[in-house]
C-alpha positions in Angstrom: 0.9 -9.3 -12.0 4.6 -9.1 -11.2 6.5 -6.0 -10.2 9.6 -7.1 -12.0 11.7 -7.9 -8.9 10.5 -4.8 -7.0 9.0 -4.7 -3.6 5.4 -3.6 -3.4 4.5 -2.0 0.0 0.9 -1.4 1.1 0.7 1.3 3.8 -2.9 0.8 4.7 -3.9 -0.3 8.2 -5.3 -3.8 8.4 -8.9 -2.6 8.8 -8.5 -1.0 5.4 -6.5 -3.7 3.7 -8.2 -6.9 5.0 -11.2 -6.4 2.7 -9.4 -5.7 -0.6 -5.8 -6.5 -1.1 -3.5 -5.9 -4.1 -3.0 -9.2 -5.8 0.7 -8.8 -6.2 3.2 -11.5 -5.3 5.2 -10.7 -2.2 3.3 -7.6 -1.3 4.4 -6.4 2.1 2.0 -4.7 4.5 3.6 -1.9 6.6 1.1 0.5 8.1 2.1 4.1 7.4 2.5 4.9 11.1 5.1 2.1 11.4 7.1 2.9 8.2 9.9 4.8 9.8 10.5 2.2 12.5 10.5 -0.6 9.9 12.9 1.0 7.4 15.4 -1.8 8.0 13.0 -4.2 6.4 13.0 -2.4 3.1 15.8 -3.3 0.7 17.8 -0.6 -1.0 18.8 -2.8 -3.9 15.4 -3.3 -5.4 12.8 -1.0 -6.8 10.1 -0.1 -4.2 6.5 0.8 -5.1 4.5 2.3 -2.3 0.7 2.2 -2.2 -2.3 3.1 0.0 -5.9 3.9 -0.5 -5.6 6.9 -2.9 -1.9 7.8 -3.0 -1.6 10.5 -0.3 0.1 8.6 2.5 2.2 6.8 -0.1 3.4 10.0 -1.6 4.7 11.1 1.8 6.3 7.7 2.3 8.1 8.1 -1.0 9.5 11.4 0.2 10.6 9.8 3.5 12.3 6.9 1.7 14.1 9.3 -0.7 15.2 11.5 2.2 16.7 8.4 3.8 18.6 7.3 0.7 16.4 5.1 -1.3 16.9 5.9 -4.9 14.5 3.6 -6.8 11.1 4.3 -5.1 7.8 5.2 -6.6 4.3 6.1 -5.5 1.3 4.3 -6.8 -0.8 7.4 -7.6 -4.5 6.7 -7.0 -3.8 3.8 -4.7 -6.1 0.8 -4.5 -9.1 2.9 -5.7 -7.6 3.5 -9.1 -6.1 0.0 -9.2 -9.5 -1.5 -8.8 -11.0 1.0 -11.3 -8.4 0.0 -13.8 -9.4 -3.6 -13.4 -6.0 -4.7 -12.0 -5.9 -7.9 -9.8 -7.4 -7.8 -6.3 -8.0 -10.3 -3.6 -11.4 -9.6 -2.0 -12.6 -11.1 1.3 -16.3 -10.2 1.6 -16.3 -11.2 5.2 -14.1 -8.2 6.0 -16.2 -5.7 4.1 -16.4 -2.2 5.7 -19.2 0.1 6.2 -19.4 3.8 7.3 -20.2 7.2 5.9 -16.6 8.3 5.7 -13.1 6.9 6.2 -13.0 8.2 9.7 -16.0 6.0 10.6 -15.1 2.8 8.9 -15.9 -0.4 10.7 -16.3 -4.1 9.9 -19.9 -5.0 8.9 
């Protein structure tokens, strides 16, 4: 699946993204807490799609990017959960599967 010349950014931390990744060419992994310090890495002349687990952190990231002058930026509403539900391409590494009763307690199996 191509993003038609756009940049696809996954904001999830590695513990969240190592198990299931968006299967999108050139996806860039920038954890949400590093986004502001890594703004120079994000081109302004290409569309930018921002994603996370469910679309909450990415929505805030889109607001940040827009406030800093990015004009063609979008949130992937529903994040990787809806992406997977819709049958869109994923890369899955079962050796990195997580367990835990809630997101705050996730750990590698």
